[in-house]
BATOR-417699 format. One record per residue (C-alpha): residue number from 0; x, y, z. Coordinates in Angstrom, 3 decimals. Each point is the difference from the previous one (the first is absolute). Layout:
N
  resi        c1        c2        c3
   NUM         X         Y         Z
...
END
This chain:
443
  resi        c1        c2        c3
     0     0.000     0.000     0.000
     1     2.863     2.360     0.874
     2     1.732    -0.754    -3.315
     3    -3.212     0.756    -1.892
     4    -0.259     3.365     1.812
     5     3.559     0.912    -1.029
     6    -0.557    -1.058    -3.619
     7    -3.290     1.932    -0.275
     8     1.526     3.145     1.516
     9     3.080    -0.069    -2.250
    10    -2.096    -0.710    -3.115
    11    -2.379     2.848     0.893
    12     2.935     2.401     0.289
    13     1.777    -1.002    -3.218
    14    -3.201    -0.189    -2.050
    15    -1.126     3.430     1.265
    16     3.327     1.650    -0.833
    17     0.216    -1.865    -3.293
    18    -3.449     1.176    -1.093
    19     0.788     3.623     0.879
    20     3.158    -0.182    -2.138
    21    -1.751    -1.840    -2.822
    22    -3.009     2.305    -0.156
    23     1.128     3.409     1.398
    24    -3.027     1.768    -1.520
    25    -2.400    -2.126     2.084
    26    -0.987     1.550     3.334
    27     2.587    -1.407     2.419
    28    -2.599    -0.293     2.781
    29    -1.650    -2.912    -1.838
    30     2.898    -2.512     0.056
    31     1.013     1.197     3.487
    32    -3.511    -0.649     1.346
    33    -0.119    -3.466    -1.560
    34     3.441    -0.783     1.418
    35    -1.002     1.218     3.472
    36    -3.136    -2.166    -0.121
    37     2.041    -3.143    -0.630
    38     2.486     0.950     2.731
    39    -2.911     0.246     2.446
    40    -1.330    -3.300    -1.331
    41     3.391    -1.634     0.619
    42    -0.128     0.964     3.693
    43     3.365     1.802     0.056
    44    -1.890     3.181     0.943
    45    -2.769    -0.292     2.571
    46    -3.068     2.174     0.400
    47     1.598     1.405     3.168
    48     3.006     1.088    -2.076
    49    -2.292     2.101    -2.199
    50    -0.648     2.384     2.894
    51     3.726     0.608     0.486
    52     0.473     0.447    -3.763
    53    -2.827     2.557    -0.103
    54     1.556     1.949     2.869
    55     3.389     0.007    -1.746
    56    -1.112     1.306    -3.392
    57    -3.042     2.152     0.879
    58     1.889     3.202     0.878
    59     2.252    -0.263    -3.068
    60    -2.934    -0.706    -2.302
    61    -2.043     2.933     1.309
    62     2.980     2.366    -0.374
    63     0.675    -1.050    -3.589
    64    -3.675     0.175    -0.985
    65    -0.237     3.507     1.478
    66     2.984     1.153    -2.075
    67    -1.513    -1.541    -3.139
    68    -3.222     1.913     0.689
    69     2.083     3.172     0.147
    70     1.562    -0.862    -3.372
    71    -3.466    -0.446    -1.529
    72    -1.074     3.368     1.384
    73     3.121     1.647    -1.421
    74    -0.879    -1.483    -3.387
    75    -3.469     1.563     0.298
    76     1.644     3.392     0.423
    77     2.066    -0.569    -3.174
    78     3.228     0.109     1.986
    79     1.895    -2.653    -1.939
    80    -0.725     1.501    -3.406
    81     1.105     3.350     1.366
    82     3.211    -1.667     1.180
    83     0.617    -1.429    -3.484
    84    -0.392     3.428    -1.561
    85     2.342     1.412     2.622
    86     2.612    -2.660    -0.809
    87    -0.146     0.925    -3.667
    88     0.414     3.713     0.653
    89     2.842    -0.491     2.496
    90     1.877    -2.300    -2.414
    91     0.436     3.025    -2.329
    92     0.538    -2.228    -3.010
    93     2.842    -1.981     1.619
    94    -0.248    -3.800     0.044
    95     2.658    -0.134     2.743
    96    -1.941     2.384     2.212
    97    -3.199    -1.964    -0.647
    98     1.731    -3.212     1.145
    99     0.858     1.438     3.410
   100    -3.388     1.684     0.360
   101    -1.982    -3.155    -0.791
   102     2.004    -1.991     2.541
   103    -0.533     2.692     2.622
   104    -3.714    -0.032    -0.817
   105    -0.213    -3.791     0.403
   106     1.935     0.173     3.292
   107    -2.323     2.645     1.421
   108    -3.139    -1.843    -1.095
   109     1.133    -3.085     1.909
   110     0.720     2.080     3.100
   111    -3.393     1.700    -0.235
   112    -2.031    -3.080    -0.932
   113     1.655    -3.471    -0.118
   114     2.034    -2.062    -2.442
   115    -2.876    -1.805    -1.769
   116    -2.061     3.190    -0.142
   117     2.995     1.918    -1.345
   118     0.407    -2.501    -2.865
   119    -3.704     0.172    -0.827
   120     0.108     3.818     0.026
   121     3.353     0.884    -1.558
   122     0.250    -2.609    -2.772
   123    -3.113     1.065    -1.958
   124     1.018     3.650     0.404
   125     3.519    -0.685    -1.299
   126    -1.413    -2.015    -2.903
   127    -2.261     2.898    -0.923
   128     2.792     2.549     0.454
   129     2.486    -1.955    -2.137
   130    -2.587    -0.739    -2.680
   131    -0.861     3.686    -0.177
   132     3.692     0.716    -0.576
   133     0.108    -2.440    -2.919
   134     2.952    -1.976     1.386
   135     0.959    -3.379    -1.501
   136    -0.424    -3.253     1.967
   137     3.709    -0.225     0.945
   138    -0.005     3.621     1.162
   139    -2.980    -0.623     2.280
   140     1.589    -2.937     1.838
   141     2.521     2.030     2.105
   142    -2.775     2.147     1.459
   143    -2.492    -2.812     0.541
   144     2.422    -2.596     1.380
   145     1.942     2.365     2.260
   146    -3.272     1.505     1.249
   147    -1.368    -3.445     0.869
   148     3.182    -1.062     1.808
   149     0.160     3.227     2.021
   150    -3.744    -0.030     0.787
   151     0.253    -3.551     1.364
   152     3.328     0.417     1.811
   153    -1.206     3.264     1.573
   154    -2.185    -1.984     2.404
   155     3.160    -0.946     1.956
   156     0.789     3.366     1.726
   157    -3.341     0.204     1.824
   158    -1.958    -3.072     1.066
   159    -3.378     1.582    -0.658
   160     0.414    -0.189    -3.799
   161    -0.380    -3.780    -0.228
   162    -2.644    -2.224     1.600
   163     2.384    -2.913     0.532
   164     2.486     2.339     1.740
   165    -2.750     1.097     2.380
   166    -0.967    -3.609     0.732
   167     3.638    -0.864     0.688
   168     0.287     3.033     2.308
   169    -2.869    -1.413     2.047
   170     1.680    -3.414     0.203
   171     3.318     1.400     1.309
   172    -1.770     2.442     2.359
   173     1.765     3.000    -1.514
   174    -1.692     3.364    -0.426
   175    -0.023     2.018    -3.204
   176     2.019     2.836     1.526
   177     2.908    -2.300     0.931
   178    -0.104    -1.720    -3.393
   179     0.357     3.335    -1.789
   180     2.735     1.294     2.333
   181     2.122    -3.077    -0.697
   182    -0.875    -0.510    -3.657
   183    -0.630     3.334    -1.729
   184     3.629     1.077    -0.476
   185     1.437    -3.377    -1.171
   186    -2.950    -0.761    -2.293
   187    -0.054     3.529    -1.439
   188     3.736    -0.174    -0.742
   189    -0.673    -3.336    -1.666
   190    -2.686     1.619    -2.155
   191     2.381     2.793    -1.008
   192     2.563    -2.618    -1.034
   193    -2.681    -1.995    -1.860
   194    -1.153     3.073    -1.929
   195     3.598     0.921    -0.851
   196     0.728    -3.517    -1.250
   197    -3.184     0.045    -2.075
   198     1.001     3.353    -1.471
   199     3.446    -1.300    -0.966
   200    -1.560    -3.139    -1.472
   201    -2.529     1.915    -2.086
   202     2.082     3.077    -0.842
   203     0.796    -1.031    -3.573
   204    -3.639    -0.540    -1.001
   205    -1.555     2.893     1.918
   206    -1.143     2.672    -2.467
   207     2.107     3.081     0.733
   208    -2.614     2.287    -1.547
   209    -3.702    -0.798     0.189
   210    -2.332     0.530    -2.946
   211    -2.324     3.005     0.173
   212    -2.895    -0.965     2.246
   213    -3.522     0.299    -1.294
   214    -2.522     1.999     1.963
   215    -0.929    -1.890     3.128
   216    -3.687    -0.710     0.406
   217    -0.138    -2.420     2.892
   218    -3.101     1.327     1.718
   219    -3.198    -0.112    -2.064
   220    -2.530     2.811     0.054
   221    -2.419    -2.001     2.126
   222     2.577    -0.499     2.744
   223    -1.076     1.368     3.430
   224     3.131     2.164     0.114
   225    -0.722     1.818    -3.256
   226    -0.381     3.331     1.794
   227     3.232    -0.565     1.949
   228     1.881    -0.944    -3.167
   229    -1.007     3.267    -1.624
   230     0.907     1.940     3.087
   231     3.429     1.415     0.894
   232    -0.374    -1.574     3.464
   233     0.247    -3.547    -1.352
   234     3.650    -0.478     0.996
   235    -0.674     1.397     3.459
   236    -2.998    -2.330     0.410
   237     2.070    -3.064    -0.950
   238     2.825     1.028     2.324
   239    -2.490     0.284     2.866
   240    -1.285    -3.506    -0.719
   241     3.554    -1.339    -0.078
   242     0.900     1.752     3.241
   243    -3.032    -1.507     1.695
   244     1.008    -3.513    -1.090
   245     3.563     0.693     1.154
   246    -1.202     1.031     3.478
   247    -2.172    -3.109     0.189
   248     3.070    -2.137    -0.718
   249     1.994     1.876     2.640
   250    -2.849    -0.562     2.468
   251     0.432    -3.767    -0.398
   252     3.552     0.247     1.346
   253    -1.106     2.322     2.790
   254    -2.715    -2.507     0.903
   255     2.584    -2.797     0.061
   256     2.308     2.065     2.239
   257    -2.797     0.634     2.504
   258    -1.264    -3.593    -0.281
   259    -3.281     1.016    -1.594
   260    -1.330    -2.552    -2.541
   261     1.234     1.160    -3.414
   262    -2.975    -1.694    -1.646
   263    -2.348     2.399     1.840
   264     2.067     2.996    -1.090
   265    -0.020    -1.225    -3.607
   266    -3.780    -0.377     0.089
   267    -0.391     3.507     1.457
   268     2.178     1.460    -2.765
   269    -1.824    -1.778    -2.824
   270    -3.379     0.934     1.507
   271     0.970     3.686     0.098
   272     1.134    -0.140    -3.630
   273    -3.257    -1.710    -0.968
   274    -1.936     2.744     1.790
   275     2.039     2.655    -1.817
   276    -0.877    -1.585    -3.333
   277    -3.694    -0.300     0.979
   278    -0.168     3.690     0.904
   279     2.021     1.213    -2.960
   280    -1.089    -2.336    -2.806
   281    -3.332    -1.221     1.406
   282     1.124    -3.628    -0.450
   283    -1.358    -2.339     2.668
   284     2.450    -2.341     1.782
   285    -2.274    -2.866    -1.086
   286     2.044    -0.453    -3.201
   287     2.853    -1.329     2.149
   288    -1.947    -3.234     0.485
   289     0.377    -0.763    -3.698
   290     3.412     1.581    -0.690
   291     2.001    -1.320     2.976
   292     1.888    -3.240    -0.789
   293    -1.339    -2.022     2.919
   294     1.586    -3.133    -1.431
   295     3.313     1.171     1.535
   296    -1.410    -0.842     3.441
   297    -1.023    -3.467    -1.160
   298     3.398    -0.601    -1.615
   299     1.969     1.113     3.079
   300    -2.126    -2.109     2.354
   301     0.065    -3.094    -2.228
   302     3.731     0.252    -0.638
   303     0.724     0.268     3.702
   304    -2.173    -3.073     0.679
   305     2.157    -1.960    -2.468
   306     3.249     1.279     1.544
   307    -1.298    -0.729     3.503
   308    -0.607    -3.561    -1.176
   309     3.585    -0.272    -1.265
   310     1.173     1.300     3.374
   311    -2.084    -2.592     1.860
   312     1.393    -2.923    -2.035
   313     3.569     0.969     0.869
   314     1.354     2.058    -2.925
   315     1.092     2.912     2.178
   316     1.507    -2.407     2.543
   317     2.228    -1.381    -2.754
   318     1.028     3.528    -1.047
   319     0.751     0.895     3.633
   320     2.357    -2.968     0.412
   321     1.736     0.854    -3.281
   322     0.386     3.752     0.470
   323     0.175     0.680     3.742
   324     3.801    -0.503     0.334
   325     0.675     2.305    -2.969
   326    -2.487     2.721     0.976
   327     1.000     0.232     3.661
   328     3.765     0.299    -0.629
   329     0.011     3.736    -0.873
   330    -2.242     2.869    -1.114
   331     1.664     0.050    -3.432
   332    -0.653    -3.724    -0.462
   333    -3.584     0.395     1.193
   334    -0.576     2.724    -2.557
   335     1.769    -1.577    -2.990
   336    -1.149    -3.609     0.459
   337    -3.661     0.830     0.692
   338    -0.110     2.513    -2.839
   339     1.477    -2.434    -2.521
   340    -2.198    -2.855     1.224
   341    -3.159     2.086    -0.354
   342     1.099     1.196    -3.432
   343     0.329    -3.627    -1.133
   344    -3.270    -1.120     1.606
   345    -1.855     3.009    -1.414
   346     1.141    -0.724    -3.546
   347    -0.905    -3.668     0.358
   348    -3.331     0.327     1.796
   349    -1.001     3.721    -0.093
   350     0.830     2.504     2.741
   351    -3.278    -0.207     1.929
   352     0.398    -3.596     1.229
   353     3.803     0.365     0.122
   354    -0.052     2.889     2.489
   355    -2.621    -1.693     2.164
   356     2.045    -3.227     0.148
   357     3.197     1.951     0.703
   358    -1.609     2.060     2.749
   359    -1.541    -3.017     1.747
   360     3.406    -1.725    -0.176
   361     2.019     2.780     1.625
   362    -2.553     0.222     2.813
   363     0.930    -3.560     0.995
   364     3.780     0.485    -0.094
   365     0.338     1.421     3.508
   366     1.882     3.051    -1.304
   367     0.825     3.017     2.140
   368    -2.316     2.998    -0.694
   369     2.449     1.936    -2.202
   370     0.980    -3.018    -2.127
   371    -3.694    -0.860    -0.377
   372    -0.734     3.489    -1.309
   373     2.955    -0.118    -2.421
   374    -1.082    -3.430    -1.283
   375    -3.558     1.235    -0.511
   376     1.043     3.191    -1.813
   377     2.408    -1.970    -2.201
   378    -2.902    -2.313    -0.839
   379    -2.013     3.025    -1.118
   380     2.863     1.144    -2.250
   381     0.138    -3.468    -1.526
   382    -3.746    -0.195    -0.569
   383    -0.451     3.594    -1.214
   384     3.198     0.524    -2.044
   385     1.599    -3.421    -0.472
   386    -3.322    -1.394    -1.234
   387     0.257     2.237    -3.073
   388     2.649    -2.206    -1.631
   389    -2.751    -1.999    -1.748
   390    -3.366     1.360    -1.185
   391    -1.779    -2.641     2.108
   392     1.618     1.160     3.257
   393    -2.778     2.430     0.933
   394    -3.671     0.409    -0.800
   395     0.752     3.610    -0.954
   396     2.368    -1.045    -2.814
   397    -2.443    -2.670    -1.190
   398    -2.700     2.679    -0.240
   399     2.441     2.382    -1.686
   400     0.839    -2.488    -2.752
   401    -3.697    -0.518    -0.680
   402    -0.668     3.768    -0.130
   403     2.903     0.853    -2.353
   404    -0.874    -2.840    -2.373
   405    -3.600     1.162    -0.031
   406     1.346     3.497    -0.721
   407     1.759    -1.287    -3.126
   408     3.597     0.060     1.309
   409     1.920    -3.253    -0.442
   410     2.467    -0.866     2.759
   411     1.347    -3.560    -0.032
   412     1.368    -1.941     2.966
   413     3.404     0.231    -1.673
   414    -0.164     3.804    -0.129
   415    -1.154     0.096     3.629
   416     2.747    -2.349     1.258
   417     2.681     1.768    -2.025
   418    -0.621     3.048     2.176
   419    -0.905    -1.498     3.389
   420     2.882    -2.507     0.022
   421     2.363     2.978    -0.101
   422    -1.678     2.387     2.435
   423    -1.914    -2.054     2.591
   424     2.774    -2.187     1.541
   425     2.319     3.006     0.408
   426    -2.786     2.077     1.547
   427    -1.057    -2.749     2.424
   428     3.528    -0.720     1.286
   429     0.761     3.728     0.341
   430    -3.251     0.672     1.904
   431     0.472    -2.989     2.329
   432     3.552     1.052     0.925
   433    -1.067     3.624     0.550
   434    -2.916    -1.231     2.157
   435     2.272    -1.915     2.375
   436     2.421     2.906     0.432
   437    -2.784     2.600     0.300
   438    -1.826    -1.925     2.717
   439     3.253    -0.712     1.840
   440     0.781     3.720    -0.061
   441    -3.378     1.306     1.178
   442    -0.242    -2.621     2.760
END
């Protein structure tokens, strides 16, 4: 009976991951839910375990959903189209300048929303922007690929930009404030290096001078912001919206510092933005029921059920026995070994289950508090940055590939790997080493 439980749990995991890789355009909540059902059926996760799982992921899920609601509201205001126009004007006809601006834009969108939301927002805008410029397929790739890599990797500096990071934070009993204090500088330096490496890689094919841009007409006449668009105060209005979102994000860290639930603060912020839209545009919050991607909650819960099953059949125990001597020997080893391990696991099995398995494993290693924190943060670097080596490493990159192909831009696995094999390993090792020295210095 025990052997059957192990076989069913392992098959559920591999079949779930395999289906997500095989059919990335299919809603990932569907295979995850089916896999979780069979894990429950196997008995490796009990009904009592479901209560603990719910308590672990609920705060993270609420926080992420609240930020997605804010992104939907920003779209209602026409913010993202305004940002695309702004990018074009600021580029001043320079393809080099546009490269740095688009990467900055993707970085900021991840900080303000989250990595998956940033991909869903920035990729269609970049496709539209590049199409409007009349660039060739090969000339579009540097902007689209670098933007996707930066948007996904940008979830590393602050834990609130990725649902799996927030779940892992809950598991290791670490608050958002401490995560950011220890991680922001190393991860940001890693992102600077990544962007620089991408620039050097793409420099030869980046258009030095952009074609003359046609007249932008992003916002149709029936758009609720028509009067604002025609008004000189449009830029001021958009800046005010952006400042509000920025203060909401800052409030999450303040809430973490004062041990106030960040999920409550996120809900308060999104509710205020919804009220602002209701007053200004007369759009009822009821549309959020249809527009919000609730399947993310189902996916996160189902995936954690599967990982909990793997934990209960002894997978994490095996990893503990294998890694504990290496991880506990020094802070540098803890950072480098956990980061590389999570990079490998993320590219094999996707970063969501990889980070959950890694986090559950380090909790059972009996590490001292500082080494535990280093090992966790290194795991995040591996799952957020190292996972980008292959397109299947993150759900964000899987979605990105689907969006760019739908947008008529052809990017093969060979083209993707030709870039990531050069920039990702260097960036991961650099960031992991900086992390260990940074944490040693501040503590």
